[in-house]
VEXPAKE-437430 format. One record per atom (N, C-alpha, C): residue number from 1; residue in three letters; atom name; y, z, x. Coordinates in nm, 3 decimals. Example, Ala and Ser with C-alpha at 12.3 -4.5 7.8 and 13.67 -1.06 7.14 Angstrom:
% residues 2
   seq   type   atom        py        pz        px
     1    Ala      N    -0.569     0.780     1.319
     1    Ala     CA    -0.450     0.780     1.230
     1    Ala      C    -0.330     0.780     1.320
     2    Ser      N    -0.225     0.708     1.285
     2    Ser     CA    -0.106     0.714     1.367
     2    Ser      C     0.003     0.787     1.290
% end
This chain:
% residues 115
   seq   type   atom        py        pz        px
     1    Arg      N     1.610    -0.399     2.439
     1    Arg     CA     1.575    -0.531     2.487
     1    Arg      C     1.449    -0.528     2.573
     2    Asp      N     1.438    -0.430     2.661
     2    Asp     CA     1.322    -0.420     2.749
     2    Asp      C     1.193    -0.397     2.670
     3    Val      N     1.203    -0.318     2.563
     3    Val     CA     1.085    -0.292     2.481
     3    Val      C     1.042    -0.422     2.411
     4    Ala      N     1.140    -0.499     2.365
     4    Ala     CA     1.109    -0.628     2.302
     4    Ala      C     1.044    -0.723     2.403
     5    Asp      N     1.091    -0.721     2.526
     5    Asp     CA     1.031    -0.804     2.631
     5    Asp      C     0.888    -0.760     2.660
     6    Leu      N     0.865    -0.629     2.660
     6    Leu     CA     0.731    -0.576     2.681
     6    Leu      C     0.637    -0.622     2.570
     7    Tyr      N     0.686    -0.621     2.447
     7    Tyr     CA     0.605    -0.667     2.335
     7    Tyr      C     0.576    -0.817     2.346
     8    Ser      N     0.676    -0.894     2.384
     8    Ser     CA     0.655    -1.039     2.403
     8    Ser      C     0.551    -1.065     2.511
     9    Tyr      N     0.560    -0.989     2.618
     9    Tyr     CA     0.460    -1.002     2.725
     9    Tyr      C     0.320    -0.971     2.672
    10    Tyr      N     0.311    -0.866     2.591
    10    Tyr     CA     0.182    -0.830     2.531
    10    Tyr      C     0.127    -0.946     2.447
    11    Leu      N     0.212    -1.003     2.362
    11    Leu     CA     0.166    -1.112     2.275
    11    Leu      C     0.118    -1.232     2.355
    12    Gln      N     0.187    -1.262     2.463
    12    Gln     CA     0.152    -1.379     2.544
    12    Gln      C     0.030    -1.357     2.632
    13    Asn      N     0.000    -1.229     2.664
    13    Asn     CA    -0.105    -1.202     2.762
    13    Asn      C    -0.213    -1.105     2.714
    14    Lys      N    -0.220    -1.080     2.585
    14    Lys     CA    -0.309    -0.972     2.540
    14    Lys      C    -0.456    -0.995     2.574
    15    Lys      N    -0.498    -1.116     2.585
    15    Lys     CA    -0.639    -1.139     2.620
    15    Lys      C    -0.670    -1.092     2.762
    16    Asp      N    -0.569    -1.084     2.847
    16    Asp     CA    -0.587    -1.042     2.986
    16    Asp      C    -0.553    -0.894     3.009
    17    Leu      N    -0.502    -0.827     2.907
    17    Leu     CA    -0.457    -0.689     2.922
    17    Leu      C    -0.561    -0.592     2.869
    18    Ser      N    -0.553    -0.468     2.911
    18    Ser     CA    -0.646    -0.367     2.862
    18    Ser      C    -0.614    -0.334     2.717
    19    Gln      N    -0.710    -0.273     2.651
    19    Gln     CA    -0.692    -0.233     2.512
    19    Gln      C    -0.586    -0.125     2.498
    20    Phe      N    -0.549    -0.062     2.607
    20    Phe     CA    -0.452     0.047     2.604
    20    Phe      C    -0.308     0.001     2.625
    21    Phe      N    -0.287    -0.126     2.649
    21    Phe     CA    -0.152    -0.175     2.674
    21    Phe      C    -0.054    -0.143     2.562
    22    Pro      N    -0.094    -0.154     2.435
    22    Pro     CA     0.000    -0.120     2.328
    22    Pro      C     0.055     0.024     2.336
    23    Ser      N    -0.022     0.114     2.396
    23    Ser     CA     0.029     0.250     2.409
    23    Ser      C     0.150     0.255     2.503
    24    Leu      N     0.160     0.160     2.596
    24    Leu     CA     0.279     0.153     2.682
    24    Leu      C     0.405     0.122     2.600
    25    Ile      N     0.388     0.039     2.500
    25    Ile     CA     0.501     0.006     2.412
    25    Ile      C     0.543     0.130     2.336
    26    Arg      N     0.446     0.204     2.283
    26    Arg     CA     0.476     0.327     2.209
    26    Arg      C     0.542     0.429     2.302
    27    Met      N     0.493     0.439     2.426
    27    Met     CA     0.556     0.530     2.523
    27    Met      C     0.700     0.489     2.550
    28    Ser      N     0.724     0.360     2.555
    28    Ser     CA     0.860     0.310     2.578
    28    Ser      C     0.952     0.348     2.462
    29    Leu      N     0.900     0.340     2.341
    29    Leu     CA     0.979     0.381     2.225
    29    Leu      C     1.013     0.529     2.232
    30    Arg      N     0.917     0.609     2.275
    30    Arg     CA     0.941     0.752     2.290
    30    Arg      C     1.051     0.777     2.393
    31    Leu      N     1.043     0.711     2.507
    31    Leu     CA     1.143     0.727     2.613
    31    Leu      C     1.281     0.683     2.563
    32    Leu      N     1.286     0.574     2.492
    32    Leu     CA     1.412     0.525     2.436
    32    Leu      C     1.471     0.627     2.339
    33    Thr      N     1.386     0.687     2.258
    33    Thr     CA     1.431     0.789     2.162
    33    Thr      C     1.484     0.912     2.235
    34    Glu      N     1.414     0.954     2.338
    34    Glu     CA     1.459     1.070     2.415
    34    Glu      C     1.594     1.043     2.482
    35    Ala      N     1.613     0.922     2.533
    35    Ala     CA     1.739     0.886     2.597
    35    Ala      C     1.853     0.884     2.494
    36    Ala      N     1.827     0.830     2.377
    36    Ala     CA     1.929     0.826     2.271
    36    Ala      C     1.966     0.966     2.227
    37    Thr      N     1.866     1.052     2.216
    37    Thr     CA     1.890     1.191     2.177
    37    Thr      C     1.978     1.259     2.281
    38    Ser      N     1.947     1.239     2.406
    38    Ser     CA     2.023     1.299     2.515
    38    Ser      C     2.166     1.245     2.520
    39    Asp      N     2.182     1.114     2.499
    39    Asp     CA     2.316     1.052     2.498
    39    Asp      C     2.409     1.122     2.401
    40    Leu      N     2.353     1.165     2.289
    40    Leu     CA     2.433     1.226     2.184
    40    Leu      C     2.446     1.377     2.200
    41    Gly      N     2.383     1.431     2.303
    41    Gly     CA     2.390     1.575     2.326
    41    Gly      C     2.310     1.656     2.226
    42    Ile      N     2.212     1.594     2.166
    42    Ile     CA     2.125     1.663     2.069
    42    Ile      C     2.008     1.722     2.146
    43    Ala      N     1.978     1.847     2.117
    43    Ala     CA     1.876     1.919     2.193
    43    Ala      C     1.734     1.868     2.167
    44    Lys      N     1.705     1.829     2.045
    44    Lys     CA     1.567     1.793     2.010
    44    Lys      C     1.559     1.653     1.950
    45    Met      N     1.462     1.579     1.998
    45    Met     CA     1.436     1.445     1.945
    45    Met      C     1.405     1.452     1.796
    46    Asp      N     1.334     1.555     1.754
    46    Asp     CA     1.297     1.571     1.614
    46    Asp      C     1.421     1.571     1.524
    47    Thr      N     1.522     1.645     1.567
    47    Thr     CA     1.647     1.655     1.491
    47    Thr      C     1.713     1.519     1.479
    48    Tyr      N     1.723     1.449     1.591
    48    Tyr     CA     1.785     1.316     1.592
    48    Tyr      C     1.716     1.221     1.495
    49    Leu      N     1.584     1.217     1.500
    49    Leu     CA     1.509     1.125     1.415
    49    Leu      C     1.520     1.162     1.267
    50    Lys      N     1.498     1.288     1.237
    50    Lys     CA     1.499     1.331     1.097
    50    Lys      C     1.638     1.323     1.034
    51    Asp      N     1.742     1.351     1.114
    51    Asp     CA     1.879     1.344     1.061
    51    Asp      C     1.923     1.202     1.029
    52    Asn      N     1.863     1.104     1.094
    52    Asn     CA     1.906     0.965     1.075
    52    Asn      C     1.806     0.879     0.999
    53    Phe      N     1.686     0.930     0.973
    53    Phe     CA     1.580     0.849     0.915
    53    Phe      C     1.617     0.789     0.779
    54    Asp      N     1.664     0.871     0.687
    54    Asp     CA     1.690     0.823     0.551
    54    Asp      C     1.799     0.716     0.548
    55    Ala      N     1.907     0.740     0.621
    55    Ala     CA     2.016     0.641     0.625
    55    Ala      C     1.968     0.510     0.688
    56    Ala      N     1.887     0.521     0.793
    56    Ala     CA     1.835     0.402     0.859
    56    Ala      C     1.743     0.324     0.765
    57    Lys      N     1.659     0.394     0.694
    57    Lys     CA     1.566     0.327     0.602
    57    Lys      C     1.641     0.253     0.492
    58    Lys      N     1.751     0.309     0.446
    58    Lys     CA     1.830     0.242     0.342
    58    Lys      C     1.884     0.108     0.389
    59    Asn      N     1.903     0.093     0.520
    59    Asn     CA     1.956    -0.031     0.575
    59    Asn      C     1.851    -0.140     0.594
    60    Leu      N     1.725    -0.107     0.573
    60    Leu     CA     1.617    -0.203     0.593
    60    Leu      C     1.594    -0.288     0.468
    61    Asp      N     1.544    -0.410     0.490
    61    Asp     CA     1.510    -0.494     0.375
    61    Asp      C     1.375    -0.451     0.318
    62    Lys      N     1.340    -0.510     0.206
    62    Lys     CA     1.218    -0.471     0.134
    62    Lys      C     1.093    -0.490     0.219
    63    Asp      N     1.085    -0.600     0.294
    63    Asp     CA     0.967    -0.624     0.377
    63    Asp      C     0.951    -0.517     0.485
    64    Ala      N     1.061    -0.478     0.547
    64    Ala     CA     1.055    -0.374     0.650
    64    Ala      C     1.013    -0.240     0.589
    65    Lys      N     1.067    -0.209     0.471
    65    Lys     CA     1.029    -0.085     0.403
    65    Lys      C     0.880    -0.085     0.367
    66    Thr      N     0.830    -0.201     0.327
    66    Thr     CA     0.688    -0.213     0.295
    66    Thr      C     0.603    -0.192     0.421
    67    Thr      N     0.647    -0.247     0.532
    67    Thr     CA     0.575    -0.229     0.658
    67    Thr      C     0.568    -0.080     0.694
    68    Leu      N     0.680    -0.010     0.678
    68    Leu     CA     0.681     0.134     0.706
    68    Leu      C     0.580     0.206     0.618
    69    Ser      N     0.580     0.171     0.491
    69    Ser     CA     0.491     0.236     0.396
    69    Ser      C     0.344     0.210     0.429
    70    Ile      N     0.310     0.086     0.455
    70    Ile     CA     0.171     0.049     0.486
    70    Ile      C     0.122     0.122     0.611
    71    Gln      N     0.210     0.139     0.708
    71    Gln     CA     0.171     0.201     0.835
    71    Gln      C     0.195     0.353     0.836
    72    Asn      N     0.235     0.407     0.720
    72    Asn     CA     0.258     0.550     0.704
    72    Asn      C     0.364     0.605     0.800
    73    Val      N     0.467     0.527     0.823
    73    Val     CA     0.579     0.571     0.905
    73    Val      C     0.685     0.624     0.811
    74    Asn      N     0.705     0.754     0.816
    74    Asn     CA     0.803     0.818     0.728
    74    Asn      C     0.873     0.930     0.803
    75    Lys      N     0.965     0.993     0.736
    75    Lys     CA     1.045     1.100     0.798
    75    Lys      C     0.956     1.212     0.852
    76    Gly      N     0.846     1.238     0.785
    76    Gly     CA     0.756     1.344     0.827
    76    Gly      C     0.659     1.305     0.937
    77    Ser      N     0.638     1.175     0.957
    77    Ser     CA     0.537     1.131     1.055
    77    Ser      C     0.596     1.069     1.182
    78    Ile      N     0.722     1.029     1.179
    78    Ile     CA     0.780     0.955     1.292
    78    Ile      C     0.772     1.032     1.423
    79    Val      N     0.802     1.160     1.419
    79    Val     CA     0.800     1.241     1.542
    79    Val      C     0.659     1.247     1.599
    80    Gln      N     0.562     1.272     1.513
    80    Gln     CA     0.423     1.280     1.558
    80    Gln      C     0.378     1.146     1.616
    81    Met      N     0.418     1.036     1.558
    81    Met     CA     0.378     0.905     1.608
    81    Met      C     0.434     0.880     1.748
    82    Leu      N     0.554     0.927     1.773
    82    Leu     CA     0.611     0.911     1.907
    82    Leu      C     0.546     1.008     2.006
    83    His      N     0.510     1.126     1.961
    83    His     CA     0.439     1.220     2.049
    83    His      C     0.302     1.165     2.087
    84    Ile      N     0.231     1.106     1.992
    84    Ile     CA     0.101     1.046     2.019
    84    Ile      C     0.115     0.938     2.126
    85    Gly      N     0.221     0.861     2.116
    85    Gly     CA     0.244     0.754     2.213
    85    Gly      C     0.264     0.804     2.354
    86    Ala      N     0.312     0.926     2.369
    86    Ala     CA     0.338     0.980     2.502
    86    Ala      C     0.210     1.026     2.572
    87    His      N     0.099     1.029     2.499
    87    His     CA    -0.023     1.084     2.557
    87    His      C    -0.139     0.985     2.562
    88    Asn      N    -0.112     0.859     2.534
    88    Asn     CA    -0.212     0.753     2.544
    88    Asn      C    -0.338     0.782     2.463
    89    Tyr      N    -0.321     0.837     2.345
    89    Tyr     CA    -0.433     0.853     2.254
    89    Tyr      C    -0.470     0.718     2.195
    90    Lys      N    -0.592     0.706     2.150
    90    Lys     CA    -0.639     0.581     2.092
    90    Lys      C    -0.550     0.537     1.975
    91    Ala      N    -0.500     0.633     1.899
    91    Ala     CA    -0.414     0.601     1.784
    91    Ala      C    -0.287     0.529     1.827
    92    Ala      N    -0.242     0.553     1.950
    92    Ala     CA    -0.120     0.488     1.999
    92    Ala      C    -0.140     0.339     2.025
    93    Asn      N    -0.263     0.292     2.019
    93    Asn     CA    -0.292     0.151     2.043
    93    Asn      C    -0.282     0.065     1.917
    94    Asn      N    -0.245     0.125     1.805
    94    Asn     CA    -0.229     0.052     1.680
    94    Asn      C    -0.097    -0.027     1.687
    95    Val      N    -0.107    -0.155     1.714
    95    Val     CA     0.011    -0.239     1.734
    95    Val      C     0.095    -0.249     1.606
    96    Asp      N     0.031    -0.264     1.492
    96    Asp     CA     0.105    -0.277     1.367
    96    Asp      C     0.187    -0.150     1.338
    97    Gln      N     0.128    -0.036     1.366
    97    Gln     CA     0.200     0.089     1.346
    97    Gln      C     0.315     0.102     1.447
    98    Thr      N     0.292     0.059     1.568
    98    Thr     CA     0.397     0.062     1.670
    98    Thr      C     0.513    -0.028     1.630
    99    Ile      N     0.484    -0.142     1.572
    99    Ile     CA     0.590    -0.231     1.524
    99    Ile      C     0.670    -0.161     1.414
   100    Ala      N     0.600    -0.093     1.324
   100    Ala     CA     0.669    -0.021     1.217
   100    Ala      C     0.758     0.089     1.274
   101    Val      N     0.709     0.162     1.373
   101    Val     CA     0.791     0.265     1.438
   101    Val      C     0.914     0.201     1.502
   102    Ser      N     0.896     0.086     1.566
   102    Ser     CA     1.008     0.020     1.632
   102    Ser      C     1.113    -0.029     1.532
   103    Ile      N     1.068    -0.068     1.413
   103    Ile     CA     1.162    -0.113     1.309
   103    Ile      C     1.255     0.000     1.268
   104    Ile      N     1.199     0.117     1.238
   104    Ile     CA     1.284     0.227     1.194
   104    Ile      C     1.364     0.282     1.311
   105    Leu      N     1.306     0.284     1.429
   105    Leu     CA     1.382     0.331     1.545
   105    Leu      C     1.501     0.240     1.574
   106    Gly      N     1.481     0.110     1.560
   106    Gly     CA     1.593     0.017     1.578
   106    Gly      C     1.703     0.043     1.478
   107    Ala      N     1.666     0.072     1.355
   107    Ala     CA     1.766     0.102     1.251
   107    Ala      C     1.837     0.234     1.281
   108    Ile      N     1.764     0.332     1.331
   108    Ile     CA     1.825     0.460     1.368
   108    Ile      C     1.921     0.441     1.484
   109    Leu      N     1.881     0.366     1.585
   109    Leu     CA     1.967     0.339     1.699
   109    Leu      C     2.093     0.262     1.658
   110    Ser      N     2.080     0.174     1.561
   110    Ser     CA     2.198     0.100     1.513
   110    Ser      C     2.300     0.194     1.452
   111    Ile      N     2.252     0.298     1.385
   111    Ile     CA     2.343     0.397     1.328
   111    Ile      C     2.408     0.481     1.435
   112    Ser      N     2.329     0.529     1.528
   112    Ser     CA     2.381     0.624     1.628
   112    Ser      C     2.450     0.559     1.746
   113    His      N     2.409     0.439     1.783
   113    His     CA     2.462     0.377     1.904
   113    His      C     2.521     0.237     1.880
   114    Gly      N     2.526     0.193     1.757
   114    Gly     CA     2.577     0.059     1.730
   114    Gly      C     2.475    -0.047     1.763
   115    Lys      N     2.511    -0.172     1.749
   115    Lys     CA     2.415    -0.280     1.770
   115    Lys      C     2.412    -0.324     1.912
% end
């Protein structure tokens, strides 16, 4: 919920925010993923994401799957995309890609932690 609020704030105020604000959203997704991994007693975030990615993707509708594809969010790239977000690289400022990451992460969290 907090990440969604952060995104709403971004949409409402982006003209007043720095170009790096979207990286805060990506960092939030990384933190959320790390917390979920820890909740389950899994040692590595990579394991948590890769073990749940395919099942989560199956639960998405066609539009969401297309968004993942266009933004190159897949089982092999998801971990790297969250790592990039933790370091405020320019690539982490891609809002469309961050939305795609949040879509699959939401589906993964629904599997592991319920709705």
